[in-house]
C-alpha positions as protocol buffer text, in pm:
chain_id: "A"
residue {
  index: 1
  type: MET
  ca { x: 18059 y: 13295 z: 9083 }
}
residue {
  index: 2
  type: ILE
  ca { x: 18072 y: 12917 z: 9131 }
}
residue {
  index: 3
  type: ILE
  ca { x: 18214 y: 12818 z: 9461 }
}
residue {
  index: 4
  type: ASN
  ca { x: 18362 y: 12415 z: 9475 }
}
residue {
  index: 5
  type: THR
  ca { x: 18424 y: 12239 z: 9731 }
}
residue {
  index: 6
  type: GLY
  ca { x: 18562 y: 11940 z: 9549 }
}
residue {
  index: 7
  type: CYS
  ca { x: 18848 y: 11904 z: 9348 }
}
residue {
  index: 8
  type: ARG
  ca { x: 19114 y: 11914 z: 9657 }
}
residue {
  index: 9
  type: THR
  ca { x: 18965 y: 11709 z: 9935 }
}
residue {
  index: 10
  type: ASP
  ca { x: 18629 y: 11595 z: 10029 }
}
residue {
  index: 11
  type: ILE
  ca { x: 18470 y: 11830 z: 10256 }
}
residue {
  index: 12
  type: PRO
  ca { x: 18120 y: 11669 z: 10279 }
}
residue {
  index: 13
  type: ALA
  ca { x: 18294 y: 11367 z: 10408 }
}
residue {
  index: 14
  type: PHE
  ca { x: 18516 y: 11527 z: 10660 }
}
residue {
  index: 15
  type: TYR
  ca { x: 18463 y: 11887 z: 10711 }
}
residue {
  index: 16
  type: SER
  ca { x: 18075 y: 11987 z: 10680 }
}
residue {
  index: 17
  type: LYS
  ca { x: 18110 y: 12140 z: 11079 }
}
residue {
  index: 18
  type: TRP
  ca { x: 18369 y: 12356 z: 10940 }
}
residue {
  index: 19
  type: PHE
  ca { x: 18178 y: 12407 z: 10582 }
}
residue {
  index: 20
  type: MET
  ca { x: 17857 y: 12481 z: 10804 }
}
residue {
  index: 21
  type: ASP
  ca { x: 18063 y: 12745 z: 11022 }
}
residue {
  index: 22
  type: LYS
  ca { x: 18143 y: 12923 z: 10714 }
}
residue {
  index: 23
  type: ILE
  ca { x: 17797 y: 12906 z: 10567 }
}
residue {
  index: 24
  type: ASP
  ca { x: 17644 y: 13101 z: 10926 }
}
residue {
  index: 25
  type: LYS
  ca { x: 17950 y: 13325 z: 10927 }
}
residue {
  index: 26
  type: GLY
  ca { x: 17884 y: 13417 z: 10529 }
}
residue {
  index: 27
  type: TYR
  ca { x: 18242 y: 13408 z: 10420 }
}
residue {
  index: 28
  type: VAL
  ca { x: 18552 y: 13175 z: 10404 }
}
residue {
  index: 29
  type: TYR
  ca { x: 18937 y: 13261 z: 10354 }
}
residue {
  index: 30
  type: VAL
  ca { x: 19131 y: 12989 z: 10127 }
}
residue {
  index: 31
  type: ARG
  ca { x: 19535 y: 12977 z: 10118 }
}
residue {
  index: 32
  type: ASN
  ca { x: 19676 y: 12955 z: 9777 }
}
residue {
  index: 33
  type: PRO
  ca { x: 19809 y: 12631 z: 9774 }
}
residue {
  index: 34
  type: TYR
  ca { x: 20105 y: 12721 z: 9520 }
}
residue {
  index: 35
  type: TYR
  ca { x: 20166 y: 13065 z: 9670 }
}
residue {
  index: 36
  type: PRO
  ca { x: 20120 y: 12979 z: 10050 }
}
residue {
  index: 37
  type: SER
  ca { x: 20144 y: 13295 z: 10200 }
}
residue {
  index: 38
  type: LYS
  ca { x: 19890 y: 13426 z: 9962 }
}
residue {
  index: 39
  type: VAL
  ca { x: 19541 y: 13421 z: 10151 }
}
residue {
  index: 40
  type: THR
  ca { x: 19217 y: 13480 z: 9968 }
}
residue {
  index: 41
  type: LYS
  ca { x: 18867 y: 13592 z: 10134 }
}
residue {
  index: 42
  type: TYR
  ca { x: 18543 y: 13484 z: 9938 }
}
residue {
  index: 43
  type: SER
  ca { x: 18197 y: 13572 z: 10038 }
}
residue {
  index: 44
  type: LEU
  ca { x: 17944 y: 13306 z: 10077 }
}
residue {
  index: 45
  type: ASP
  ca { x: 17609 y: 13547 z: 9965 }
}
residue {
  index: 46
  type: PRO
  ca { x: 17379 y: 13342 z: 9811 }
}
residue {
  index: 47
  type: ASP
  ca { x: 17378 y: 13718 z: 9594 }
}
residue {
  index: 48
  type: VAL
  ca { x: 17698 y: 13625 z: 9407 }
}
residue {
  index: 49
  type: VAL
  ca { x: 17712 y: 13252 z: 9485 }
}
residue {
  index: 50
  type: ASP
  ca { x: 17555 y: 13100 z: 9199 }
}
residue {
  index: 51
  type: CYS
  ca { x: 17599 y: 12728 z: 9268 }
}
residue {
  index: 52
  type: LEU
  ca { x: 17765 y: 12544 z: 9508 }
}
residue {
  index: 53
  type: LEU
  ca { x: 17913 y: 12233 z: 9414 }
}
residue {
  index: 54
  type: PHE
  ca { x: 17998 y: 11942 z: 9586 }
}
residue {
  index: 55
  type: CYS
  ca { x: 18199 y: 11630 z: 9492 }
}
residue {
  index: 56
  type: THR
  ca { x: 18234 y: 11349 z: 9743 }
}
residue {
  index: 57
  type: LYS
  ca { x: 18284 y: 11011 z: 9801 }
}
residue {
  index: 58
  type: ASN
  ca { x: 18019 y: 10995 z: 10098 }
}
residue {
  index: 59
  type: PRO
  ca { x: 17788 y: 11224 z: 10104 }
}
residue {
  index: 60
  type: SER
  ca { x: 17604 y: 11173 z: 10476 }
}
residue {
  index: 61
  type: PRO
  ca { x: 17736 y: 11422 z: 10680 }
}
residue {
  index: 62
  type: MET
  ca { x: 17611 y: 11675 z: 10492 }
}
residue {
  index: 63
  type: ILE
  ca { x: 17239 y: 11511 z: 10472 }
}
residue {
  index: 64
  type: LYS
  ca { x: 17135 y: 11681 z: 10762 }
}
residue {
  index: 65
  type: TYR
  ca { x: 17236 y: 12020 z: 10650 }
}
residue {
  index: 66
  type: LEU
  ca { x: 17071 y: 12048 z: 10347 }
}
residue {
  index: 67
  type: ASP
  ca { x: 16752 y: 12211 z: 10469 }
}
residue {
  index: 68
  type: LYS
  ca { x: 17007 y: 12522 z: 10555 }
}
residue {
  index: 69
  type: LEU
  ca { x: 17135 y: 12503 z: 10244 }
}
residue {
  index: 70
  type: LYS
  ca { x: 16827 y: 12558 z: 10070 }
}
residue {
  index: 71
  type: LYS
  ca { x: 16910 y: 12913 z: 10007 }
}
residue {
  index: 72
  type: TYR
  ca { x: 17186 y: 12819 z: 9761 }
}
residue {
  index: 73
  type: ASN
  ca { x: 17177 y: 12627 z: 9432 }
}
residue {
  index: 74
  type: MET
  ca { x: 17384 y: 12303 z: 9444 }
}
residue {
  index: 75
  type: LEU
  ca { x: 17528 y: 12030 z: 9189 }
}
residue {
  index: 76
  type: TRP
  ca { x: 17647 y: 11706 z: 9353 }
}
residue {
  index: 77
  type: HIS
  ca { x: 17912 y: 11492 z: 9210 }
}
residue {
  index: 78
  type: VAL
  ca { x: 17893 y: 11115 z: 9455 }
}
residue {
  index: 79
  type: THR
  ca { x: 18145 y: 10875 z: 9331 }
}
residue {
  index: 80
  type: ILE
  ca { x: 18091 y: 10534 z: 9397 }
}
residue {
  index: 81
  type: THR
  ca { x: 18316 y: 10295 z: 9279 }
}
residue {
  index: 82
  type: PRO
  ca { x: 18359 y: 9910 z: 9305 }
}
residue {
  index: 83
  type: TYR
  ca { x: 18713 y: 9901 z: 9506 }
}
residue {
  index: 84
  type: GLY
  ca { x: 18733 y: 9761 z: 9850 }
}
residue {
  index: 85
  type: LYS
  ca { x: 18903 y: 9843 z: 10174 }
}
residue {
  index: 86
  type: ASN
  ca { x: 19244 y: 9730 z: 10020 }
}
residue {
  index: 87
  type: ILE
  ca { x: 19232 y: 10031 z: 9771 }
}
residue {
  index: 88
  type: GLU
  ca { x: 18959 y: 10293 z: 9954 }
}
residue {
  index: 89
  type: PRO
  ca { x: 19047 y: 10239 z: 10312 }
}
residue {
  index: 90
  type: ASN
  ca { x: 18816 y: 10484 z: 10453 }
}
residue {
  index: 91
  type: VAL
  ca { x: 18539 y: 10502 z: 10242 }
}
residue {
  index: 92
  type: PRO
  ca { x: 18191 y: 10388 z: 10343 }
}
residue {
  index: 93
  type: ASP
  ca { x: 18048 y: 10098 z: 10219 }
}
residue {
  index: 94
  type: LYS
  ca { x: 17909 y: 10109 z: 9875 }
}
residue {
  index: 95
  type: SER
  ca { x: 17552 y: 9997 z: 9961 }
}
residue {
  index: 96
  type: LYS
  ca { x: 17517 y: 10270 z: 10219 }
}
residue {
  index: 97
  type: VAL
  ca { x: 17661 y: 10524 z: 9991 }
}
residue {
  index: 98
  type: ILE
  ca { x: 17448 y: 10433 z: 9731 }
}
residue {
  index: 99
  type: GLU
  ca { x: 17162 y: 10486 z: 9984 }
}
residue {
  index: 100
  type: ASP
  ca { x: 17243 y: 10823 z: 10066 }
}
residue {
  index: 101
  type: PHE
  ca { x: 17281 y: 10922 z: 9678 }
}
residue {
  index: 102
  type: LYS
  ca { x: 16922 y: 10800 z: 9645 }
}
residue {
  index: 103
  type: ILE
  ca { x: 16818 y: 11058 z: 9961 }
}
residue {
  index: 104
  type: LEU
  ca { x: 17043 y: 11302 z: 9821 }
}
residue {
  index: 105
  type: SER
  ca { x: 16861 y: 11257 z: 9497 }
}
residue {
  index: 106
  type: LYS
  ca { x: 16472 y: 11336 z: 9639 }
}
residue {
  index: 107
  type: LYS
  ca { x: 16599 y: 11653 z: 9818 }
}
residue {
  index: 108
  type: VAL
  ca { x: 16825 y: 11811 z: 9574 }
}
residue {
  index: 109
  type: GLY
  ca { x: 16650 y: 11702 z: 9253 }
}
residue {
  index: 110
  type: ILE
  ca { x: 16758 y: 11457 z: 8938 }
}
residue {
  index: 111
  type: ASP
  ca { x: 16870 y: 11733 z: 8813 }
}
residue {
  index: 112
  type: SER
  ca { x: 17125 y: 11824 z: 9061 }
}
residue {
  index: 113
  type: ILE
  ca { x: 17277 y: 11508 z: 9127 }
}
residue {
  index: 114
  type: TYR
  ca { x: 17541 y: 11342 z: 8926 }
}
residue {
  index: 115
  type: LEU
  ca { x: 17668 y: 10961 z: 8968 }
}
residue {
  index: 116
  type: ARG
  ca { x: 18103 y: 10955 z: 8929 }
}
residue {
  index: 117
  type: TYR
  ca { x: 18241 y: 10594 z: 8822 }
}
residue {
  index: 118
  type: ASP
  ca { x: 18593 y: 10722 z: 8849 }
}
residue {
  index: 119
  type: PRO
  ca { x: 18942 y: 10622 z: 8805 }
}
residue {
  index: 120
  type: ILE
  ca { x: 18862 y: 10318 z: 8612 }
}
residue {
  index: 121
  type: PHE
  ca { x: 19196 y: 10107 z: 8633 }
}
residue {
  index: 122
  type: PHE
  ca { x: 19329 y: 9766 z: 8559 }
}
residue {
  index: 123
  type: GLY
  ca { x: 19482 y: 9539 z: 8801 }
}
residue {
  index: 124
  type: MET
  ca { x: 19454 y: 9414 z: 9202 }
}
residue {
  index: 125
  type: GLY
  ca { x: 19121 y: 9191 z: 9070 }
}
residue {
  index: 126
  type: PHE
  ca { x: 18980 y: 9465 z: 8834 }
}
residue {
  index: 127
  type: ASP
  ca { x: 18952 y: 9375 z: 8478 }
}
residue {
  index: 128
  type: LEU
  ca { x: 18704 y: 9470 z: 8173 }
}
residue {
  index: 129
  type: LYS
  ca { x: 18447 y: 9214 z: 8308 }
}
residue {
  index: 130
  type: LYS
  ca { x: 18478 y: 9309 z: 8657 }
}
residue {
  index: 131
  type: HIS
  ca { x: 18436 y: 9641 z: 8536 }
}
residue {
  index: 132
  type: ILE
  ca { x: 18139 y: 9540 z: 8348 }
}
residue {
  index: 133
  type: GLU
  ca { x: 17970 y: 9355 z: 8587 }
}
residue {
  index: 134
  type: GLU
  ca { x: 18033 y: 9658 z: 8904 }
}
residue {
  index: 135
  type: PHE
  ca { x: 17902 y: 9918 z: 8654 }
}
residue {
  index: 136
  type: THR
  ca { x: 17595 y: 9739 z: 8577 }
}
residue {
  index: 137
  type: ASN
  ca { x: 17511 y: 9693 z: 8924 }
}
residue {
  index: 138
  type: ILE
  ca { x: 17540 y: 10039 z: 9051 }
}
residue {
  index: 139
  type: ILE
  ca { x: 17369 y: 10188 z: 8713 }
}
residue {
  index: 140
  type: LYS
  ca { x: 17084 y: 9972 z: 8791 }
}
residue {
  index: 141
  type: SER
  ca { x: 17025 y: 10048 z: 9143 }
}
residue {
  index: 142
  type: LEU
  ca { x: 17068 y: 10472 z: 9055 }
}
residue {
  index: 143
  type: LYS
  ca { x: 16840 y: 10408 z: 8804 }
}
residue {
  index: 144
  type: GLY
  ca { x: 16542 y: 10691 z: 8842 }
}
residue {
  index: 145
  type: TYR
  ca { x: 16782 y: 10914 z: 9050 }
}
residue {
  index: 146
  type: THR
  ca { x: 17030 y: 11032 z: 8790 }
}
residue {
  index: 147
  type: LYS
  ca { x: 17055 y: 11142 z: 8448 }
}
residue {
  index: 148
  type: HIS
  ca { x: 17425 y: 11140 z: 8410 }
}
residue {
  index: 149
  type: CYS
  ca { x: 17701 y: 10910 z: 8475 }
}
residue {
  index: 150
  type: ILE
  ca { x: 18069 y: 11053 z: 8473 }
}
residue {
  index: 151
  type: ILE
  ca { x: 18389 y: 10814 z: 8401 }
}
residue {
  index: 152
  type: SER
  ca { x: 18712 y: 10850 z: 8389 }
}
residue {
  index: 153
  type: PHE
  ca { x: 19077 y: 10667 z: 8322 }
}
residue {
  index: 154
  type: LEU
  ca { x: 19328 y: 10648 z: 8552 }
}
residue {
  index: 155
  type: ASP
  ca { x: 19611 y: 10937 z: 8558 }
}
residue {
  index: 156
  type: MET
  ca { x: 19917 y: 10788 z: 8642 }
}
residue {
  index: 157
  type: TYR
  ca { x: 20114 y: 11109 z: 8797 }
}
residue {
  index: 158
  type: GLU
  ca { x: 20395 y: 11051 z: 9025 }
}
residue {
  index: 159
  type: LYS
  ca { x: 20229 y: 11009 z: 9329 }
}
residue {
  index: 160
  type: VAL
  ca { x: 20005 y: 10727 z: 9207 }
}
residue {
  index: 161
  type: LYS
  ca { x: 20310 y: 10534 z: 9072 }
}
residue {
  index: 162
  type: LYS
  ca { x: 20461 y: 10566 z: 9420 }
}
residue {
  index: 163
  type: ASN
  ca { x: 20152 y: 10474 z: 9631 }
}
residue {
  index: 164
  type: ALA
  ca { x: 19956 y: 10267 z: 9365 }
}
residue {
  index: 165
  type: PRO
  ca { x: 20260 y: 10038 z: 9158 }
}
residue {
  index: 166
  type: HIS
  ca { x: 20026 y: 9777 z: 9113 }
}
residue {
  index: 167
  type: ILE
  ca { x: 19708 y: 9953 z: 8928 }
}
residue {
  index: 168
  type: ARG
  ca { x: 19758 y: 10079 z: 8558 }
}
residue {
  index: 169
  type: PRO
  ca { x: 19507 y: 10282 z: 8347 }
}
residue {
  index: 170
  type: PRO
  ca { x: 19363 y: 10043 z: 8047 }
}
residue {
  index: 171
  type: GLU
  ca { x: 19479 y: 10092 z: 7675 }
}
residue {
  index: 172
  type: MET
  ca { x: 19342 y: 10287 z: 7449 }
}
residue {
  index: 173
  type: ASP
  ca { x: 19193 y: 9974 z: 7278 }
}
residue {
  index: 174
  type: GLU
  ca { x: 19059 y: 9836 z: 7642 }
}
residue {
  index: 175
  type: GLN
  ca { x: 18938 y: 10200 z: 7662 }
}
residue {
  index: 176
  type: ILE
  ca { x: 18747 y: 10162 z: 7358 }
}
residue {
  index: 177
  type: GLU
  ca { x: 18552 y: 9864 z: 7472 }
}
residue {
  index: 178
  type: ILE
  ca { x: 18516 y: 10017 z: 7792 }
}
residue {
  index: 179
  type: VAL
  ca { x: 18326 y: 10296 z: 7668 }
}
residue {
  index: 180
  type: LYS
  ca { x: 18130 y: 10120 z: 7434 }
}
residue {
  index: 181
  type: CYS
  ca { x: 17991 y: 9874 z: 7693 }
}
residue {
  index: 182
  type: PHE
  ca { x: 17938 y: 10138 z: 7948 }
}
residue {
  index: 183
  type: VAL
  ca { x: 17750 y: 10358 z: 7708 }
}
residue {
  index: 184
  type: ASN
  ca { x: 17490 y: 10117 z: 7629 }
}
residue {
  index: 185
  type: ILE
  ca { x: 17472 y: 10016 z: 8003 }
}
residue {
  index: 186
  type: ALA
  ca { x: 17366 y: 10379 z: 8098 }
}
residue {
  index: 187
  type: LYS
  ca { x: 17155 y: 10427 z: 7827 }
}
residue {
  index: 188
  type: GLU
  ca { x: 16908 y: 10125 z: 7932 }
}
residue {
  index: 189
  type: ASN
  ca { x: 16888 y: 10279 z: 8260 }
}
residue {
  index: 190
  type: GLY
  ca { x: 16765 y: 10606 z: 8106 }
}
residue {
  index: 191
  type: ILE
  ca { x: 17134 y: 10798 z: 8198 }
}
residue {
  index: 192
  type: ILE
  ca { x: 17380 y: 10952 z: 7955 }
}
residue {
  index: 193
  type: LEU
  ca { x: 17771 y: 10861 z: 8017 }
}
residue {
  index: 194
  type: HIS
  ca { x: 18034 y: 11142 z: 7998 }
}
residue {
  index: 195
  type: GLY
  ca { x: 18392 y: 11165 z: 8013 }
}
residue {
  index: 196
  type: CYS
  ca { x: 18577 y: 11338 z: 8241 }
}
residue {
  index: 197
  type: CYS
  ca { x: 18939 y: 11500 z: 8072 }
}
residue {
  index: 198
  type: GLU
  ca { x: 18906 y: 11194 z: 7836 }
}
residue {
  index: 199
  type: ASN
  ca { x: 19028 y: 11208 z: 7499 }
}
residue {
  index: 200
  type: SER
  ca { x: 18787 y: 11294 z: 7231 }
}
residue {
  index: 201
  type: TYR
  ca { x: 18832 y: 11019 z: 7003 }
}
residue {
  index: 202
  type: LEU
  ca { x: 18609 y: 10862 z: 7261 }
}
residue {
  index: 203
  type: SER
  ca { x: 18326 y: 11017 z: 7169 }
}
residue {
  index: 204
  type: ASN
  ca { x: 18294 y: 10773 z: 6820 }
}
residue {
  index: 205
  type: PHE
  ca { x: 18199 y: 10535 z: 7064 }
}
residue {
  index: 206
  type: GLY
  ca { x: 17887 y: 10734 z: 7221 }
}
residue {
  index: 207
  type: LEU
  ca { x: 18117 y: 10888 z: 7548 }
}
residue {
  index: 208
  type: ASP
  ca { x: 18012 y: 11236 z: 7560 }
}
residue {
  index: 209
  type: SER
  ca { x: 18335 y: 11442 z: 7631 }
}
residue {
  index: 210
  type: LYS
  ca { x: 18238 y: 11771 z: 7633 }
}
residue {
  index: 211
  type: GLY
  ca { x: 18312 y: 11816 z: 7984 }
}
residue {
  index: 212
  type: CYS
  ca { x: 18143 y: 11707 z: 8280 }
}
residue {
  index: 213
  type: LEU
  ca { x: 18106 y: 12046 z: 8462 }
}
residue {
  index: 214
  type: ARG
  ca { x: 18038 y: 12248 z: 8178 }
}
residue {
  index: 215
  type: LYS
  ca { x: 17791 y: 12560 z: 8169 }
}
residue {
  index: 216
  type: GLU
  ca { x: 17493 y: 12356 z: 8024 }
}
residue {
  index: 217
  type: PHE
  ca { x: 17462 y: 12140 z: 8326 }
}
residue {
  index: 218
  type: ILE
  ca { x: 17492 y: 12393 z: 8573 }
}
residue {
  index: 219
  type: GLU
  ca { x: 17245 y: 12575 z: 8394 }
}
residue {
  index: 220
  type: GLU
  ca { x: 17024 y: 12270 z: 8397 }
}
residue {
  index: 221
  type: SER
  ca { x: 17061 y: 12212 z: 8738 }
}
residue {
  index: 222
  type: ILE
  ca { x: 16983 y: 12555 z: 8907 }
}
residue {
  index: 223
  type: LYS
  ca { x: 16735 y: 12644 z: 8619 }
}
residue {
  index: 224
  type: GLU
  ca { x: 16878 y: 12975 z: 8486 }
}
residue {
  index: 225
  type: LYS
  ca { x: 17094 y: 13087 z: 8230 }
}
residue {
  index: 226
  type: LEU
  ca { x: 17477 y: 13235 z: 8310 }
}
residue {
  index: 227
  type: ASN
  ca { x: 17680 y: 13457 z: 8139 }
}
residue {
  index: 228
  type: VAL
  ca { x: 18024 y: 13328 z: 8267 }
}
residue {
  index: 229
  type: PRO
  ca { x: 18395 y: 13498 z: 8192 }
}
residue {
  index: 230
  type: SER
  ca { x: 18598 y: 13328 z: 7920 }
}
residue {
  index: 231
  type: ILE
  ca { x: 18883 y: 13122 z: 8112 }
}
residue {
  index: 232
  type: LYS
  ca { x: 19141 y: 12898 z: 7958 }
}
residue {
  index: 233
  type: ASN
  ca { x: 19121 y: 12580 z: 8181 }
}
residue {
  index: 234
  type: LYS
  ca { x: 19501 y: 12460 z: 8261 }
}
residue {
  index: 235
  type: ARG
  ca { x: 19393 y: 12092 z: 8260 }
}
residue {
  index: 236
  type: GLN
  ca { x: 19414 y: 11919 z: 7912 }
}
residue {
  index: 237
  type: ASN
  ca { x: 19070 y: 11821 z: 7746 }
}
residue {
  index: 238
  type: CYS
  ca { x: 18879 y: 11992 z: 8028 }
}
residue {
  index: 239
  type: ASN
  ca { x: 18599 y: 12199 z: 7938 }
}
residue {
  index: 240
  type: CYS
  ca { x: 18476 y: 12262 z: 8259 }
}
residue {
  index: 241
  type: LEU
  ca { x: 18357 y: 12545 z: 8469 }
}
residue {
  index: 242
  type: LEU
  ca { x: 18530 y: 12459 z: 8795 }
}
residue {
  index: 243
  type: GLY
  ca { x: 18483 y: 12757 z: 8980 }
}
residue {
  index: 244
  type: VAL
  ca { x: 18664 y: 12897 z: 9333 }
}
residue {
  index: 245
  type: ASP
  ca { x: 18776 y: 12580 z: 9533 }
}
residue {
  index: 246
  type: ILE
  ca { x: 18748 y: 12643 z: 9893 }
}
residue {
  index: 247
  type: GLY
  ca { x: 18957 y: 12328 z: 9964 }
}
residue {
  index: 248
  type: GLU
  ca { x: 19310 y: 12200 z: 10072 }
}
residue {
  index: 249
  type: TYR
  ca { x: 19560 y: 11911 z: 9904 }
}
residue {
  index: 250
  type: ASN
  ca { x: 19671 y: 11638 z: 10144 }
}
residue {
  index: 251
  type: THR
  ca { x: 19395 y: 11675 z: 10341 }
}
residue {
  index: 252
  type: CYS
  ca { x: 19143 y: 11423 z: 10265 }
}
residue {
  index: 253
  type: PRO
  ca { x: 19141 y: 11080 z: 10521 }
}
residue {
  index: 254
  type: HIS
  ca { x: 18966 y: 10844 z: 10286 }
}
residue {
  index: 255
  type: MET
  ca { x: 19334 y: 10731 z: 10168 }
}
residue {
  index: 256
  type: CYS
  ca { x: 19244 y: 10616 z: 9815 }
}
residue {
  index: 257
  type: ILE
  ca { x: 19576 y: 10458 z: 9685 }
}
residue {
  index: 258
  type: TYR
  ca { x: 19470 y: 10629 z: 9365 }
}
residue {
  index: 259
  type: CYS
  ca { x: 19447 y: 10982 z: 9508 }
}
residue {
  index: 260
  type: TYR
  ca { x: 19628 y: 11264 z: 9308 }
}
residue {
  index: 261
  type: ALA
  ca { x: 19531 y: 11516 z: 9603 }
}
residue {
  index: 262
  type: ASN
  ca { x: 19746 y: 11369 z: 9851 }
}
residue {
  index: 263
  type: LEU
  ca { x: 20118 y: 11331 z: 9850 }
}
residue {
  index: 264
  type: ASP
  ca { x: 20152 y: 11138 z: 10201 }
}
residue {
  index: 265
  type: LYS
  ca { x: 19954 y: 10977 z: 10478 }
}
residue {
  index: 266
  type: LYS
  ca { x: 20196 y: 11115 z: 10754 }
}
residue {
  index: 267
  type: ILE
  ca { x: 20117 y: 11497 z: 10575 }
}
residue {
  index: 268
  type: VAL
  ca { x: 19780 y: 11413 z: 10579 }
}
residue {
  index: 269
  type: ILE
  ca { x: 19737 y: 11273 z: 10941 }
}
residue {
  index: 270
  type: GLU
  ca { x: 19961 y: 11623 z: 11054 }
}
residue {
  index: 271
  type: ASN
  ca { x: 19707 y: 11847 z: 10843 }
}
residue {
  index: 272
  type: MET
  ca { x: 19422 y: 11716 z: 11019 }
}
residue {
  index: 273
  type: LYS
  ca { x: 19568 y: 11773 z: 11366 }
}
residue {
  index: 274
  type: LYS
  ca { x: 19613 y: 12152 z: 11280 }
}
residue {
  index: 275
  type: HIS
  ca { x: 19176 y: 12169 z: 11146 }
}
residue {
  index: 276
  type: ASP
  ca { x: 18966 y: 12385 z: 11363 }
}
residue {
  index: 277
  type: SER
  ca { x: 18606 y: 12394 z: 11267 }
}
residue {
  index: 278
  type: LYS
  ca { x: 18591 y: 12747 z: 11361 }
}
residue {
  index: 279
  type: SER
  ca { x: 18905 y: 12870 z: 11201 }
}
residue {
  index: 280
  type: PRO
  ca { x: 18827 y: 13080 z: 10886 }
}
residue {
  index: 281
  type: LEU
  ca { x: 19069 y: 12818 z: 10708 }
}
residue {
  index: 282
  type: LEU
  ca { x: 19041 y: 12473 z: 10620 }
}
residue {
  index: 283
  type: ILE
  ca { x: 19383 y: 12408 z: 10807 }
}
residue {
  index: 284
  type: GLY
  ca { x: 19513 y: 12562 z: 11083 }
}
residue {
  index: 285
  type: ASN
  ca { x: 19482 y: 12962 z: 11087 }
}
residue {
  index: 286
  type: PHE
  ca { x: 19627 y: 13287 z: 10970 }
}
residue {
  index: 287
  type: LYS
  ca { x: 19989 y: 13385 z: 11004 }
}
residue {
  index: 288
  type: LEU
  ca { x: 20194 y: 13666 z: 11025 }
}
residue {
  index: 289
  type: ASP
  ca { x: 20322 y: 13679 z: 10703 }
}
residue {
  index: 290
  type: ASP
  ca { x: 19996 y: 13624 z: 10495 }
}
residue {
  index: 291
  type: ASP
  ca { x: 19906 y: 13853 z: 10232 }
}
residue {
  index: 292
  type: ILE
  ca { x: 19522 y: 13852 z: 10253 }
}
residue {
  index: 293
  type: ASN
  ca { x: 19295 y: 13968 z: 9963 }
}
residue {
  index: 294
  type: ILE
  ca { x: 18937 y: 13988 z: 9904 }
}
residue {
  index: 295
  type: ALA
  ca { x: 18798 y: 13869 z: 9616 }
}
residue {
  index: 296
  type: LYS
  ca { x: 18586 y: 14072 z: 9363 }
}
residue {
  index: 297
  type: GLN
  ca { x: 18269 y: 13819 z: 9305 }
}
residue {
  index: 298
  type: LYS
  ca { x: 17950 y: 13903 z: 9121 }
}
residue {
  index: 299
  type: SER
  ca { x: 17655 y: 13642 z: 8989 }
}
residue {
  index: 300
  type: TYR
  ca { x: 17678 y: 13536 z: 8695 }
}
residue {
  index: 301
  type: LYS
  ca { x: 17302 y: 13490 z: 8621 }
}
residue {
  index: 302
  type: ILE
  ca { x: 17170 y: 13674 z: 8359 }
}
residue {
  index: 303
  type: LYS
  ca { x: 16918 y: 13909 z: 8454 }
}
residue {
  index: 304
  type: TYR
  ca { x: 16603 y: 13903 z: 8337 }
}
residue {
  index: 305
  type: GLU
  ca { x: 16658 y: 14302 z: 8144 }
}
residue {
  index: 306
  type: GLN
  ca { x: 16952 y: 14106 z: 7950 }
}
residue {
  index: 307
  type: LEU
  ca { x: 16748 y: 13835 z: 7789 }
}
residue {
  index: 308
  type: ASN
  ca { x: 16739 y: 13923 z: 7399 }
}
residue {
  index: 309
  type: PHE
  ca { x: 16407 y: 13743 z: 7304 }
}
residue {
  index: 310
  type: PHE
  ca { x: 16474 y: 13854 z: 6929 }
}
residue {
  index: 311
  type: GLU
  ca { x: 16779 y: 13613 z: 6897 }
}
């Protein structure tokens, strides 16, 4: 099984103490975001957890715990964008994140850390020229520390339209120009450029659009083959193995104006007040009407005796 910590919130940046408490206890409870009374218990036993997926804008708080996490396979996606505090109010200075990326790369290995440069949008001082300049600087700084970079273009969800009316996703012709330039910049620095949920048409210009968390990438990271059940992804143009997400929406204090996971700043602040690092749930605790289930989990790793050497 794959345990994902990063689609709904930034656990490494803000909830690392809570996460490590769950690692020590060996299990975690997750509230269903669409059916709040349904709660599922997941084992964090390394025998059934094939990989921990982390997606963060600030890996620094988790770095001190890496030795305790050595019993797990890990794959890290670290997002570094060129935006300022008017867009990403609580994201640390990018030079600090770049240095932490390098530290993390040395500790987990170059196959287990990916750079994310997303979302890409125009407005508030950012156009094609500005993105090329900033992307070049970031990629050059991380040459030799990662093999992969993932990009995506802004999706205009209703909450994004409400919170960030002054930005827009690039038009298709602008996306093509960005991809052409970014592919060459990445290649010059020994990095492959991938798209996250992007139009497959962009593969005509060098972008790998097959999925940024697909099975092969996890296998490359953990150095083992996986036999994963075939499950249709609900996200359009997504072929990724996202796994079980243990986070919760409306809990990320980065407060990025383009965020799809936060509805409103006030809700995030209220949820943060309910957080307890000792609670089995990320926010709050059990309720009287909770319907608690225990997940059926097993490892996806292909055992030696399952391998067919005559294929």
